[in-house]
SETI-296737 format. One record per residue (C-alpha): x, y, z. Coordinates in pm, whole numbers, padded with zeros to 5 digits, always signed. Layout:
N
XYZ ...
% end
This chain:
190
-00031-00037+00001 +00097+00338-00100 +00178+00601+00204 -00059+00779-00003 -00323+00575+00039 -00246+00474+00389 -00302+00885+00455 -00631+00856+00290 -00749+00588+00485 -00610+00734+00854 -00784+01079+00708 -01135+00841+00690 -01104+00685+01014 -01025+01046+01200 -01345+01162+01017 -01553+00862+01106 -01468+00899+01460 -01487+01268+01417 -01820+01249+01280 -01972+00964+01560 -01865+01243+01856 -02101+01458+01663 -02399+01244+01666 -02331+01106+01972 -02421+01509+02086 -02582+01585+01887 -02866+01262+01972 -02772+01322+02350 -02843+01698+02329 -03156+01571+02090 -03321+01366+02429 -03205+01651+02677 -03434+01954+02481 -03744+01665+02455 -03737+01548+02784 -03667+01938+02942 -03997+02055+02691 -04185+01710+02916 -04064+01877+03221 -03850+01563+03283 -03541+01767+03431 -03441+01435+03607 -03372+01268+03222 -03321+01624+03053 -03020+01651+03285 -02855+01304+03250 -02884+01364+02861 -02723+01687+02857 -02483+01509+03133 -02430+01301+02853 -02336+01543+02580 -02113+01805+02760 -01890+01467+02815 -01901+01466+02422 -01864+01826+02382 -01603+01857+02611 -01359+01678+02341 -01532+02023+02061 -01231+02302+02068 -01327+02587+02318 -01468+02823+02076 -01778+02535+01900 -02085+02679+01992 -02169+02334+02064 -01999+02318+02427 -02099+02639+02553 -02476+02559+02465 -02435+02226+02663 -02291+02415+02921 -02619+02638+02907 -02781+02383+02911 -02712+02145+03202 -02678+02403+03353 -03055+02552+03286 -03152+02205+03388 -02892+02156+03698 -03168+02541+03857 -03466+02407+03738 -03341+02088+03967 -03212+02360+04258 -02881+02231+04166 -02737+02566+04185 -02373+02437+04284 -02355+02226+04047 -02509+02433+03742 -02252+02777+03868 -01924+02605+03749 -02101+02585+03403 -02243+02903+03450 -01879+03037+03457 -01686+02803+03243 -01907+03007+02999 -01870+03351+03086 -01540+03208+03075 -01586+03132+02721 -01741+03422+02636 -01515+03646+02724 -01241+03484+02560 -01493+03375+02200 -01640+03757+02220 -01422+04006+02415 -01484+04176+02721 -01767+04407+02583 -02029+04160+02429 -02362+04170+02561 -02371+03734+02499 -02086+03832+02754 -02355+03995+02974 -02582+03733+03020 -02369+03475+03078 -02288+03645+03403 -02668+03710+03457 -02698+03320+03435 -02449+03314+03740 -02600+03625+03929 -02940+03445+03917 -02743+03069+04040 -02631+03289+04317 -02853+03442+04376 -03103+03105+04425 -02801+03066+04714 -02904+03324+04832 -02571+03488+04808 -02714+03845+04705 -02372+04045+04797 -02236+03836+04471 -02573+03820+04289 -02523+04199+04346 -02210+04310+04218 -02254+03999+03906 -02562+04208+03851 -02461+04557+03812 -02163+04458+03615 -02388+04335+03345 -02509+04587+03356 -02216+04790+03256 -02217+04582+02936 -02511+04602+02855 -02555+04982+02861 -02211+05025+02696 -02314+04753+02433 -02703+04818+02401 -02746+05189+02479 -02894+05281+02874 -03260+05332+02750 -03247+04887+02608 -03548+04648+02745 -03255+04428+02832 -03112+04727+03078 -03455+04754+03198 -03470+04382+03292 -03150+04363+03451 -03241+04658+03645 -03477+04485+03826 -03287+04155+03849 -03005+04362+04055 -03307+04607+04233 -03421+04249+04361 -03079+04144+04533 -03046+04525+04733 -03397+04463+04921 -03236+04107+04974 -02988+04323+05091 -03176+04502+05266 -03083+04844+05091 -03440+04950+05026 -03355+05300+04886 -03133+05186+04672 -03285+04901+04535 -03667+05175+04496 -03448+05415+04276 -03317+05151+04000 -03673+05017+04019 -03834+05355+03888 -03499+05351+03679 -03608+05054+03524 -03965+05161+03527 -03902+05468+03325 -03735+05290+03021 -04029+04999+03005 -04275+05316+03017 -04076+05478+02731 -04044+05195+02544 -04414+05106+02578 -04525+05481+02381 -04303+05434+02138 -04377+05033+02099 -04586+05070+01772 -04975+04998+01814 -05132+04630+01738 
% end
């Protein structure tokens, strides 16, 4: 057998291994999605855990890895397994920063997911700091009057209330209401 033929066979074997990994990830992810949509969260977690095992072989920039981490984190949240969701969302945040830069709106979303897990664990001070960081990114990337800014302001206000910082929370809620009111006036009639 000549060398070029051996290289071709070797390449085909590697390709088929890669395809098998892809199809295993797809099957596990699809099983997780179906179970999640049916409200079978423990089953969804099992599928997404299998998908994550397959996704660990993908490059860090591969969107399937981030999608799997986010999906498993969400399922863990639904199951009240916040401590297990936390490192998944931390990894999503890290990947988003590496791939998109620190000022991208998707980074703000990743930060908010982590903040939500902190809040669920009653780590309100940590959650509030992350909401503040997410707000800074959103305001710079989307503008200070964007509806996503209003939503994050509301979440930050809730964290502040849990820290007994009522006056700050009220000011932030007022700002969120004014943003929402401005957008409702701008919305075209239906």
